PAZAPA-4460 file (N, C-alpha, C; in steps of 0.05 Angstrom, whole numbers, plus 32768, in hexadecimal, padded with zeros to 4 digits):
% residues 136
    n_x    n_y    n_z   ca_x   ca_y   ca_z    c_x    c_y    c_z   seq   type   mol
   8018   7FE8   800A   7FFD   7FFD   8000   8010   8016   7FFE     1      M     A
   800A   8028   7FE5   8019   8044   7FF1   8014   8056   800C     2      T     A
   802B   8063   8017   802E   8077   8022   8012   8094   801E     3      K     A
   8001   809E   8026   7FFC   80BE   801F   7FF2   80CB   8031     4      I     A
   8007   80D9   8021   8009   80F6   803B   7FF4   8105   8041     5      L     A
   7FDE   8106   8055   7FCD   8120   8057   7FC7   8134   8069     6      I     A
   7FD5   8152   805B   7FDC   8160   8067   7FC5   817E   8075     7      L     A
   7FB1   817A   8069   7FA1   8180   806B   7F82   8178   8061     8      N     A
   7F65   8187   806C   7F4E   8179   806A   7F49   817D   804D     9      P     A
   7F56   818E   8039   7F58   8187   8018   7F64   8168   800F    10      E     A
   7F78   8163   8021   7F88   8146   800E   7F76   8141   8012    11      D     A
   7F6B   8134   8033   7F5B   811A   803C   7F3D   811E   802A    12      W     A
   7F3C   8139   8028   7F1D   8133   8007   7F2D   8125   7FF3    13      R     A
   7F3C   812B   7FE5   7F41   811F   7FD0   7F4B   8105   7FC6    14      R     A
   7F54   80FD   7FE9   7F58   80E1   7FE8   7F40   80D4   7FEC    15      F     A
   7F31   80DB   7FF6   7F0E   80CB   8002   7F05   80D2   7FE7    16      V     A
   7F07   80DF   7FDA   7EF5   80D2   7FBE   7F07   80C8   7FB2    17      E     A
   7F1C   80C7   7FA3   7F24   80B5   7F9A   7F22   809D   7FA6    18      A     A
   7F2B   8093   7FBD   7F1E   8079   7FC7   7F05   8070   7FC4    19      Q     A
   7EF0   808D   7FBA   7ED0   8087   7FB0   7ED0   8083   7F99    20      N     A
   7EE3   808E   7F7F   7EDE   8084   7F69   7EE5   8068   7F6C    21      S     A
   7F06   8068   7F70   7F06   8041   7F70   7EF4   802F   7F72    22      K     A
   7EE1   8039   7F91   7ED7   802F   7F90   7EB8   801E   7F8C    23      L     A
   7EAD   8035   7F76   7E9D   8039   7F68   7E9C   8027   7F47    24      R     A
   7EB6   802C   7F44   7EBD   801B   7F2E   7EC6   7FF7   7F2C    25      K     A
   7EC4   7FF2   7F3B   7EC4   7FD0   7F51   7EAB   7FCD   7F5E    26      S     A
   7E9B   7FDD   7F63   7E88   7FD5   7F77   7E76   7FC8   7F69    27      F     A
   7E64   7FB7   7F70   7E47   7FB0   7F64   7E3A   7FB2   7F76    28      K     A
   7E29   7FB9   7F69   7E06   7FBA   7F7F   7DFF   7F9F   7F84    29      P     A
   7DEB   7F9F   7F98   7DEF   7F81   7FB2   7DC9   7F86   7FB5    30      F     A
   7DC3   7F70   7FBD   7DAA   7F72   7FCD   7DA1   7F5E   7FDD    31      E     A
   7D9F   7F71   7FF5   7D96   7F66   8008   7D7F   7F5A   8017    32      I     A
   7D6F   7F41   801D   7D5A   7F37   8029   7D56   7F33   803E    33      E     A
   7D4D   7F43   8049   7D48   7F34   806F   7D2A   7F2D   8071    34      A     A
   7D2E   7F11   8074   7D10   7F09   807D   7D0D   7F05   8094    35      K     A
   7CF3   7F0A   809E   7CEC   7EFC   80C6   7CEC   7EE4   80C8    36      T     A
   7CF7   7EDF   80DB   7CF8   7EC6   80ED   7CF4   7EBD   8100    37      V     A
   7CDB   7EBF   80FD   7CC6   7EB9   8110   7CBA   7E91   8113    38      G     A
   7CB3   7E88   8131   7CB2   7E74   813F   7CC6   7E61   813C    39      D     A
   7CDC   7E61   8135   7CF0   7E59   8130   7CFA   7E46   8146    40      M     A
   7D0F   7E32   814D   7D0C   7E27   815B   7D27   7E3E   816A    41      V     A
   7D29   7E43   818A   7D32   7E54   8198   7D51   7E3E   819D    42      S     A
   7D64   7E59   81AC   7D76   7E49   81B4   7D6F   7E45   81D1    43      R     A
   7D5F   7E4A   81DE   7D4F   7E3A   81FC   7D4A   7E1F   81F0    44      K     A
   7D3D   7E12   81D8   7D35   7DFE   81DB   7D4B   7DF3   81DA    45      Q     A
   7D5B   7DF8   81C4   7D76   7DEA   81B8   7D83   7DE1   81D2    46      Q     A
   7D89   7DF4   81E5   7D9C   7DF7   81FC   7D8E   7DE5   820D    47      S     A
   7D74   7DE1   820A   7D65   7DCC   8223   7D65   7DAD   821C    48      Y     A
   7D60   7DAB   81FA   7D6D   7D96   81F5   7D7F   7D8C   81FC    49      I     A
   7D97   7D8F   81F1   7DB6   7D95   81EC   7DC0   7D95   820C    50      F     A
   7DB7   7DA4   821B   7DC8   7DA9   8234   7DB6   7D9F   824D    51      G     A
   7D9E   7D8F   824C   7D87   7D8A   8269   7D7F   7D6B   825E    52      A     A
   7D7C   7D6E   8241   7D6B   7D51   8244   7D76   7D45   823F    53      I     A
   7D92   7D41   8227   7DA2   7D29   8218   7DAE   7D19   822D    54      Y     A
   7DC7   7D2E   8235   7DCE   7D25   8243   7DCB   7D10   8256    55      P     A
   7DAD   7D19   8269   7DA0   7D0D   827A   7D94   7CF5   8279    56      R     A
   7D87   7CF6   825C   7D79   7CE1   8247   7D94   7CD2   8247    57      L     A
   7DA3   7CDF   823A   7DB8   7CC0   8234   7DBC   7CAE   8256    58      K     A
   7DC8   7CB7   8263   7DD5   7CB0   8277   7DBC   7C9A   827D    59      E     A
   7DA7   7CA7   8287   7D8F   7C9A   8289   7D85   7C7F   8272    60      A     A
   7D94   7C7D   8264   7D93   7C68   8247   7DA6   7C52   8246    61      L     A
   7DBA   7C61   8257   7DD1   7C47   8258   7DD0   7C3F   826F    62      I     A
   7DC5   7C4A   828A   7DBB   7C3D   82A1   7DA5   7C27   829B    63      D     A
   7D98   7C28   8285   7D7B   7C1A   827D   7D85   7C03   8266    64      A     A
   7DA3   7C09   826B   7DAD   7BE6   824F   7DAB   7BEE   822F    65      G     A
   7DA5   7C06   8232   7DB0   7C10   8210   7DCB   7C12   8211    66      Y     A
   7DDB   7C0F   8201   7DF3   7C0A   81EC   7DF5   7C1E   81E9    67      R     A
   7DEF   7C44   81EF   7DFE   7C53   81E5   7E17   7C64   81E8    68      I     A
   7E26   7C56   8200   7E33   7C67   820C   7E46   7C7F   81F7    69      Q     A
   7E4D   7C66   81D7   7E60   7C6C   81CD   7E5B   7C7E   81AD    70      N     A
   7E38   7C94   81BB   7E2F   7CA3   81A7   7E3A   7CBB   81B2    71      L     A
   7E3E   7CC4   8195   7E4B   7CE2   819B   7E27   7CF7   81A2    72      T     A
   7E32   7D11   81A5   7E1B   7D1A   81AC   7E06   7D27   8194    73      E     A
   7E0E   7D22   8179   7E0A   7D23   815A   7DF4   7D10   8166    74      N     A
   7E02   7CEF   815E   7DFA   7CD7   815A   7DDE   7CD8   816E    75      Q     A
   7DE6   7CDE   818E   7DCF   7CE3   819D   7DB4   7CF0   8197    76      F     A
   7DC0   7CFF   8184   7DA2   7D12   8186   7D91   7D09   8165    77      D     A
   7DAE   7CFF   8161   7D99   7CF0   8142   7D8C   7CCF   8147    78      Y     A
   7D97   7CC5   8153   7D86   7CB1   8169   7D6C   7CB6   8171    79      F     A
   7D6C   7CCD   8184   7D51   7CD9   8196   7D44   7CDE   8188    80      M     A
   7D46   7CF6   816E   7D37   7CF7   8159   7D27   7CEF   8145    81      R     A
   7D36   7CD6   813B   7D30   7CBD   813A   7D1F   7CB3   8148    82      E     A
   7D1B   7CB5   8156   7CFD   7CA4   8169   7CE9   7CB6   8171    83      M     A
   7CE6   7CD3   8174   7CD6   7CEA   8175   7CD3   7CFB   8164    84      F     A
   7CE7   7CFE   8159   7CE0   7D17   8141   7CE6   7D1F   812E    85      Y     A
   7CD3   7CFE   8117   7CE2   7CF8   80FB   7CC5   7CFB   80F0    86      S     A
   7CCB   7CFC   80CE   7CB9   7CFB   80C4   7CAF   7CE6   80B3    87      D     A
   7CA3   7CCD   80AB   7C9B   7CC1   8099   7C9C   7CC7   807E    88      I     A
   7CB3   7CBE   8071   7CB4   7CBF   8053   7CAF   7CB1   8037    89      V     A
   7CA6   7CA6   8023   7CA6   7C92   801A   7CB8   7C90   7FFC    90      V     A
   7CC8   7C7D   800B   7CDC   7C78   7FE8   7CD3   7C58   7FE0    91      T     A
   7CE9   7C58   7FC6   7CE4   7C49   7FBB   7CE6   7C1E   7FCC    92      S     A
   7CF0   7C2D   7FD9   7CF2   7C14   7FEF   7CDF   7C12   8009    93      K     A
   7CCD   7C21   8001   7CAF   7C19   8016   7CB6   7C39   8022    94      G     A
   7CA4   7C44   8047   7CA5   7C50   8053   7CC4   7C54   8062    95      E     A
   7CD4   7C6F   806D   7CE3   7C6A   8071   7CE2   7C7F   8087    96      K     A
   7CE9   7C83   80A2   7CE8   7C8B   80BA   7D07   7C97   80B1    97      K     A
   7CFE   7CC4   80B0   7D14   7CCD   80B5   7D15   7CE1   80C8    98      I     A
   7D2E   7CE4   80DB   7D31   7CFD   80EA   7D25   7D15   80DE    99      P     A
   7D1D   7D2B   80EA   7D15   7D49   80DB   7D33   7D50   80F4   100      R     A
   7D3E   7D71   80E1   7D49   7D74   80EF   7D4B   7D87   810C   101      R     A
   7D53   7D95   8120   7D52   7DA4   812E   7D64   7DC0   812F   102      L     A
   7D6C   7DC4   8115   7D7A   7DE1   8111   7D68   7DF3   810C   103      C     A
   7D6D   7E11   8114   7D61   7E24   811A   7D4D   7E2D   80FB   104      F     A
   7D52   7E2C   80E2   7D40   7E35   80CD   7D33   7E0D   80C3   105      D     A
   7D36   7DFE   80D0   7D24   7DEE   80C6   7CFE   7DE1   80CF   106      K     A
   7D0A   7DE9   80F0   7CFB   7DDC   8105   7CE7   7DF7   810E   107      A     A
   7CD6   7DF8   8118   7CC4   7DFC   8122   7CBE   7E07   8145   108      H     A
   7CC4   7E1D   814E   7CBB   7E18   8176   7CA8   7E03   8175   109      R     A
   7C8D   7E01   816F   7C84   7DF0   817B   7C7E   7DD0   8175   110      D     A
   7C8E   7DC9   8159   7C99   7DB9   815A   7CA7   7DA4   816D   111      E     A
   7CC2   7DB7   816B   7CD5   7DB1   8184   7CC5   7DB4   819F   112      V     A
   7CB3   7DBC   819E   7CAE   7DC8   81C1   7C9C   7DA3   81BE   113      S     A
   7C8F   7D95   81B2   7C84   7D7B   81B3   7C9A   7D68   81B1   114      K     A
   7CB5   7D74   819E   7CC5   7D5A   81A3   7CD8   7D62   81C1   115      Y     A
   7CD5   7D74   81CF   7CDD   7D6F   81EC   7CC7   7D66   81FB   116      I     A
   7CAA   7D6D   81FB   7C9D   7D5A   820A   7C92   7D47   8206   117      D     A
   7CA3   7D36   81F3   7C9F   7D1F   81EA   7CC0   7D13   81F6   118      D     A
   7CD2   7D1C   81F0   7CE9   7D13   8202   7CE4   7D17   8220   119      L     A
   7CD6   7D24   8234   7CD9   7D29   824B   7CBE   7D11   8246   120      L     A
   7CB1   7D12   8244   7C98   7CF6   824E   7CAA   7CE0   8240   121      H     A
   7CB8   7CDA   8234   7CCB   7CC6   8237   7CE1   7CBA   824A   122      F     A
   7CEC   7CD9   8254   7CFC   7CD3   8261   7CF9   7CCB   8282   123      A     A
   7CD5   7CCD   8288   7CC3   7CCF   829B   7CC5   7CAB   829F   124      S     A
   7CBD   7CA6   8281   7CB2   7C8D   828E   7CD2   7C79   828D   125      Q     A
   7CE5   7C87   8287   7CFE   7C70   8298   7D09   7C76   82AE   126      I     A
   7CFE   7C97   82BE   7D08   7C93   82D9   7D17   7CA1   82D1   127      G     A
   7D15   7CBB   82BA   7D2E   7CCD   82C8   7D26   7CE8   82BE   128      C     A
   7D2B   7CF4   82D1   7D2E   7D0B   82DA   7D3B   7D27   82D0   129      Y     A
   7D29   7D2F   82C0   7D31   7D47   82AF   7D2A   7D6A   82BA   130      I     A
   7D32   7D79   82CC   7D32   7D93   82D1   7D22   7DA4   82B2   131      P     A
   7D0E   7DAC   82CC   7D02   7DC4   82B4   7D0F   7DD6   82A0   132      S     A
   7D0B   7DDB   828B   7D19   7DEA   8274   7D0D   7E06   8283   133      Q     A
   7D04   7E10   8299   7D05   7E29   82A3   7D15   7E35   82AF   134      F     A
   7D33   7E26   82B8   7D42   7E25   82C5   7D58   7E25   82BA   135      I     A
   7D5B   7E24   8298   7D73   7E2E   828A   7D65   7E3B   827B   136      Y     A
***
């Protein structure tokens, strides 16, 4: 980069004009589209699922005899969504159960709330205590 000596406001004005002129030649207009995001999965729901429900549920399932000790967090998430949060898809080989995603732009808050309720109900059936989401 070349050094520029600016001694007065007129030099500064000429420098700014020269830079703006260079920018105008290479600048390509662009458009920004903003969409209102509403009713999507909240960070609180995700933190409750991954921070409170999954760890306690995994521990309870291991105690109940399930061999899931070596599952990573993502694999356990897939395992649980396969049980409680999936869609039935018809393929050439018949119907197949495919877990839905819990990402922010795909799932809706009310669906994830039902998924949380299903997880809590399942946990209570196997004798697993999970604290309320309102303390998280």
